[in-house]
N, C-alpha and C positions, 0 to 999 in steps of 0.2 A: 446772115440775118443779124440785126442789131437788137436794140431794145424797142419793143412795140407795146402799146397799151390799148386796152379796150375796156368798155364798161359792161358789166353783166346785164342780163335781160331785165332785172328788177331795178336797175340804175343805182344800186347800193354798193357795189364792189368794183373797185378799179383793179383790173388784172394787168400785171406787168409781165410780159413774156420776155425772157432772156434767151439769147442765142446760144451757140455752142460753147462759147467761152465767156465766163463772168470774171473779168479781171479789170485792172486799172484802166484799160483802154475804153471801158464802158462808163467811166465815172460821170462824164457830162450828160450822156444819153440817159443814164439811170436817174440822175438828179432831175432832168427835164421831165421825166415820166410822171413824177409826183408833184412837180412844182405848182401847177395850177389845177387843183382838184376840182372836178365838176361838183356842183351842189348836189347834196343828197348822198354823197359817198360816205359810208361809215366803216368800210373794210378795205384793206389793200391786200391783195393776194399776189405774191411773186411766184410765177410759174417757171419751174426749172426743168420742164419736160425735155427740152432740147439741149440742156447744159451738160457737157461732158467734162468741163474743166472749171474749177473755181479756186481762186487763191485768197490770201488773207485780205487783200484790198477789197474783195467782194464782201467779205464779212464786215469790214469797216463801213462799206457803203450801206449795207442793211441797217447797221446801228445808227449811222448818220441820218438815214431816212426817218427813223423813229424819233431821233433827237430834233430834227428839223420840223417835225409835225407835232411836237409836244404841245399840249393844250387843245388839240382837236380830239373830238370823240371818235377815235378810230381803233379798230382791232387789226391784227396783222397775221398773215399766214404765209408759209412757204409750201408750195404744193408740187407734186410730181417729180421730186428729186430722184435721180437715178442712184443706185446703191453707193457708188464712190462719193458722190456729192452729199448724199444723206449721211454718210459716215463722217464727213468733215463737219457737217452741221451738228451732229450728235456729240462728237468729240469736243467741239467748241461750245457745247451747252446752249445752243441756240433754241432748243426746245423750251428754255426758260423765258425767252423773249418773244418767240413766235409760236404759233400753232403749226406743227409739221404734219402734213398729210401726204 
């Protein structure tokens, strides 16, 4: 599984599903996931439910997403992170940039 997107039932949240590995090999697919946001989107949720491995390039991709979308009225969350991935996010202080659920 690569990077897949879907829109929530209320058409306000773009959900970006990441596969088992979130690393440099996903950079193009991840960038494409948020490149053309559907109208009405006000939140981006990155779902890490299936992600077992995450490296520093994934952290950079998350920050680059926020930077690329600067000026848009958006909020961001990272959801369903497994304990090892959640630990990486907490150590990297991503709870300051994203809502972690």
